[in-house]
C-alpha positions, -999 to 999 in steps of 0.1 A, spaced: 88 559 -394 79 521 -401 56 510 -428 25 488 -422 24 456 -443 -11 456 -459 -11 428 -479 6 396 -490 40 395 -511 38 380 -546 61 347 -533 36 341 -507 7 341 -529 26 319 -553 35 296 -524 0 293 -508 -14 285 -546 9 262 -549 0 244 -515 -35 242 -525 -27 228 -561 -10 201 -542 -37 196 -517 -65 195 -546 -47 174 -569 -44 142 -538 -83 150 -534 -91 140 -567 -65 111 -570 -85 97 -538 -118 106 -554 -108 86 -584 -96 56 -564 -128 54 -545 -150 52 -574 -130 25 -589 -130 5 -556 -170 14 -555 -176 -3 -592 -156 -32 -579 -175 -36 -548 -207 -29 -569 -193 -62 -593 -186 -82 -568 -221 -76 -548 -238 -86 -584 -216 -116 -587 -224 -128 -553 -262 -123 -561 -259 -144 -592 -239 -172 -573 -268 -175 -546 -293 -175 -574 -275 -202 -593 -268 -224 -559 -303 -222 -549 -315 -234 -583 -291 -262 -582 -304 -270 -545 -339 -273 -559 -327 -305 -584 -332 -337 -576 -299 -356 -568 -294 -370 -599 -295 -335 -615 -269 -319 -598 -243 -319 -625 -213 -301 -638 -217 -271 -659 -193 -258 -683 -183 -221 -683 -220 -202 -693 -221 -167 -703 -254 -150 -684 -277 -128 -706 -285 -90 -711 -278 -72 -686 -247 -95 -669 -229 -98 -700 -194 -94 -683 -205 -121 -660 -203 -162 -664 -208 -192 -643 -194 -228 -640 -205 -254 -618 -181 -282 -603 -194 -313 -587 -172 -338 -569 -183 -371 -553 -174 -373 -518 -165 -398 -490 -162 -437 -493 -197 -442 -507 -201 -427 -543 -234 -415 -554 -241 -405 -517 -228 -367 -510 -217 -344 -540 -196 -313 -534 -211 -287 -555 -190 -254 -564 -207 -225 -581 -182 -199 -596 -193 -166 -610 -167 -147 -628 -164 -113 -643 -141 -91 -657 -135 -58 -641 -115 -27 -654 -81 -28 -667 -91 -65 -679 -87 -84 -647 -108 -112 -639 -124 -117 -604 -145 -145 -594 -169 -153 -565 -171 -193 -552 -201 -205 -532 -197 -245 -520 -223 -268 -507 -230 -304 -504 -259 -323 -519 -267 -355 -503 -290 -383 -516 -308 -397 -487 
């Protein structure tokens, strides 16, 4: 007479639990990576918005008022962000066209500094 197997052996249970643990560990790692990428994307979006805002304020200035700005920190709630404006004369006629670059920098996780640049030209016509 043969016995019917009605359950799992202890080896099968240990193997199944080990596979489940490895799978769950991978899911936890992937979720952590997703959160850090999500935070970085949020910080990039904020930096881009601040750069657009700064560029818009420069576009509203008269030509003579478009000047370089040294690195300047933002106020609360954007303490991790700073901006800088670079202005360069362009072309053979000085004082007619300026190349303007707005750089917004921020410190991401692990002390890494990232920046977003926006560039435009301002003409004196």
